[in-house]
N, C-alpha and C positions, 0 to 999 in steps of 0.2 A: 191392760195387758194390749198387742193390737193382732189379734192374728191373720197371716192371705194365705195362698195358699200358689205353689203353680203348679205344672205335669213336668217330669225329666223327660229324657228321649224317648224312652221307650216308654214311655204312660202312667209309667207309676207318678203317686202324687206323693210333693211335699210340700208338710206344712209350715212355717218360721210363726215364732209367738215372742213376739215383740215389746219388751221392755217402754221404747218413747213409743205413742202415740202415732207421731206424726212419720215415722220411718217407714218406705215408698222402696219394695223389694219389684223393682224391673229386670234382674237379671235374667238369663235365658240358656235351658243349658244346652251349650254345646256341645255332646261328647256323639262319638257315634258307636252306641248300643244295642247290639242283639235285643232278641224281644227278648219275654219274660220265658220262663224254663216250662216244660210241659207243667198239669197239676199234682202233685201232692197224691199220694194212698194211702188212705187209712183202713187198717187191717183188726178184726177184732183178737183181741187173745181169748180162747173159749175158757182156758183153763183161769186164766183169774175175772170176765168181765171188762176185762179194758183193750184201747183203744191206741195203738202206735203207728206214728205215720212215718211215711218207707216214701224221706226225698233224696233222692240220686242226685238232683243235683246242687245241693249245697259240699256236696266235694269239690268242687269248684271255687269253693268261696276265700278271699284272701286269707292269709296266715299270719297273721306276726308283721305288716308292710315298716318297711322304715321309715321314718318321718317321711321322708322327699315324698313317698308315695300313698302317703294316707290317704282313706277317701273320703274320710270322717272331716278332713281340715277341711276352712275354704279354701274355694276356688282361687288361680292367680295366676298368670302367664305362665304356660307350658307346662302346668300343673291342675286339669279341669276337674272335679268330684265331687259326689253324689250333693254336693250343695255350691248350684252354682255358683252367690253369693257370695263377696271379697268377704265380708263379717258376716256376723248371728251371734243373738242371744240365743235361745233357746230351738234347735232343725227339729220333727218326727220324721219321716220320710217313709214311704212301704222297703222293704226287706228285699234286693236284689235277687236276695239265696233262702225263699222263704219255706218254713215248716207248713203253712197251709196259707196259701192265696184262694180271693175271688175274685179276681180281674181273666185269670192263665184257662186257655178254651178248654170248654167240654168238650166227651168226645178224645181228648187222647188219653195215655195210660194209663189207667185206670181211674177211667171217670163216669164207668158205668158200675152201678151197684151191684153185690151179689149176696146172698143167704146161705153158699153151703160155707164149703171150707177150702181155705181161708172169707172166709164175709168180707168182706172189701166196699170202702164208699167212693168217697171221693173227699179232697184235701180241703174240703172249701173254708176258711176263714181266711185271718187276717195275720200277719208280722212285721210291725213296723222299731224302726230304730228311731232311738231319741238321745241328741247327743246335747249336749247339756253346757259345754262352753266352746267356742273356736280357737282354745289355748288347750295346743296337744301334749303338754307336759305337766298338767295340771291333773287335776283327780274332784272328787268331788265331795271331799274333805275342806278343798281350799275354796269352796262357791264360797260366795259372800250368801249373807239371810235371802235375800233378797231375789237370788238368779234361786236359792231355790226356789221360790214361792212361785220363781213364775214357776221352776218346769210342774210344784205344783196342780198347777192351773192347766197345764197343759195337760201332765196325765188325769184328773179330771175331766176335762172334755175329751179329752180319744175314749177312758171309760162309758161314759154316755156317745158317743155315733159310733165305737163302734158296738157297744149293745146292740145298735142298731141295723148291725145288715143284718141280713137274711142267714139263716142257717150257725149264728156267734150261739153261746148259750156261756160263756164267758169269761171274760176282760182283765189279762193279769199283768200287771204293770213291776218289773224287775232290772236291778241292774249286777251284771257279775262284773268280780273285780278283781284281780293279779294272775296270770300265769297260771298260778298254780290250783286257782278255780278250776283254767280253760281257757279263758278269753283269747279272740282271734283278730284284737284289738286290741293296742295299747292308748286310745289316746280315749275320755272319760266318754261312758255311751252307756244307754238303758235300751230295753227292752221294752214291748208290749205285744200282749198274744192275743190275739184274742182265736179262741176254742172251738171249735164244730161241737162240742158234748163238755160236760163238766167234767172237770182232773178227778187223777182217786182222791188225792190229798185231801181235795175240796170232801171230794164225795164221806170222804171216813168222817175229819170234822161233824160235818151235819150230820150225820147218822147216829154223833153220842151226843151232837148239841135237839136231836128232834128225840130220845130217851132222857135224855134231862131232862126235858119238859113236860115230857109222859111222867113222870117221878113227883118233880115241884114246880110245874108250871111258870117256871124261872128262865131265862137266857144261860146257855154254859159259860160262855165265855164272860161274860159281865157277872156270872159268880166266884170263875175263877180270879180275873183283877180285882174284885171286891179283894179277896180271898190273903189277896198279893196286898194289896193294898193296908189289907190289917196286920199284917205280919211286917211286912216294913222291909227283913230281913235277904229280900233281894232287887227291892225299890232302886233302880240305879239315879234316878231322876225323874219330876214332877211339872207339871205349871201349871195352867187354870184350866186345863180341854185334855193332857195328855200323861200319862205314866206309863215307864218307859223298865221293866222290870228281865230279869234270868227267870223262867218260869222252870219251875220247882222239877219238870221234870228234861229238863232242856239234853237234845238232842246231843249240841254240838258242844265242843270244847266254851267258844264263847257266843252264844245266842239272848238277845234281846228281842223280847215284843213291845214295841212303842205303840199302844192303841188310844183310837179315844175315849174321856170321862165316863161319855154316854152309849148306850147303840150307836150305829149308824150302817149303811150296804154297805157301802161304797165309797169310792172319794168325792161321788159329784152329788152326797148328801152332807159336806160338812158345808161350818157359816164359816165365810171369811176369817173370822175372828181365833178360827177353830183350825181352818189353814195356815195364817199367820203363826198357829203357835205348837202348828205337827211341824212347819219347817226351821224352825230353831230350835227344837228338839231334835230332830235326825238329827243337822248339820251335828249335834253336840255329840250324839253316838255315836255317830257315825269317826270323827274326832278321836273321840276316846278308843276308839276298837285299834287308831290308827299311833295312838300315845302308850297305848298297854307296854308291847316291849321297845324303849327306848326310842330318839329321834324324831324328828319331826317332817310330814307327809309327805313322802314323795310323789312321782305320779306311779300308776301300774308299770310293771316293768323294771323302776327306777335300782339305785343303790340308794341304805344308810349307812352309815360310822357301824352303825351296831347290829342292825335291823331291814330284811325287804320291809318295802309296806308290806302293810294288814292285808291281806285276801281276804274278800268277803261277800256274799253273796245277800242283796237287800229285794228281800219278798213279800210287795203289795198282795193281803190277802181281801179278796175282795168273794160279793154276793153273788152268785149267779144270775143270768142274765133272766132269768124266770120264773126259778122255783127255788121254795123257799127260804128268799130272803128277808122275810124273820127271824129265824134265826143263827143267820151269819152275825155276821162281827168284822167289821173292818179292821187289821190292825197288820205293821208292818214288820217281820219279819229277821235281820238282823244277823245272819253268824256268819264264826270263820271257822276255817280246816285248822289251822295254829295254832294248836294246842302250850305252847313254848318256841323260845327262839329256837330256829332253827330244825319243827318237828313238827310236820305234821299227823295231821288225823288223815288215814290211809280207809274209805267203806272197804274190808274188806272182805270176809269170808260170814259174817254174822249177820253185819249189815245189809253187804249184797246183796247173798242173797235169800237173804232170811229175815228181810228186812226190822229184824233186833240188831238197838241202837243200844251199844256198850261204851258212854261219857267216861273219860280217862282225872277233867275237872271239875272236881263238885260244882252243882251252881253257885253253895253260900259262896267261894272266893270266886268266883268267877265273876258275879258279881261285885265285891267286896274288890275285887285288883281295877274293877272298871267305876262304882264309883270315886276310888283313888285320884282320878284322870282326868275323871268330866266334870266340862269345866262347861257355867249353861251361863 
């Protein structure tokens, strides 16, 4: 994999990850772009001790533009996009409408830190977009294993580099797929958030892992994985290096964890063999999701003869940059809000207000349904 970088017209960084080592990227961004937006502001919710980003500039981001105006497609005459090249393999670039930013000038709104109420601090960090393919009407499930391997290599490289930025405490790689999830672009893509704090969900994981280690001396996620493998009831697939299973206490109708068979803190710690094996199983799980309710995979927002494409979130859980890396356990969580053909799980009062989940689909039934359609 060859990596090269350029600067876009407004100064943002773009990186090409090419599968051919002789690829030369000389195209220049010819657009006339405004300066990057003012920095975002973080405000602390004292009732939960959680940071909330205030990012008003994101109101102006594109919303489901037509194919002819897609900013994630390669550039061509008459349609200049975020990617100056006329073709690409995998591309990563700084989000034009970020929740966190390291390039925004200090001194603008929200740059100063305060200790009163509300307690505020600058939204330092970085947000990036990851384009998996130049094909607008494709999807992650239609990629080949080699391309997924390139995506994994790009995510690992970005995890390492973003973790070195001043103020960054956690790096989160993810894909949102489907208008039901809330995507604003149909083009197949993911995102990377470099947070200036450890996220609330990760704090919960680490607190539970710490209590477990105090009691047993062992790693919590490793014990959960071992129990799932021993039971086998919710395992849907595995290979030499990875296991895919539906967790016993799954919150979502269809939820799968893809975990390495040894404890690894983040994507940078995987061996080449483990990345190859991860690509195969990741692709198989996504394709299984797309096969659950009839039809073959189509692009996000497209149509099927029987059911629309499966909406999902694919989230890589990684260790914080500086804290508790020995407690964390890298894993990919893939889950969907679709519980049956034509039916979605909406987060109603119990889930949204209280964080108390009720799952309509027993995890054992979900695992059986996924085992029936997954192909390795």
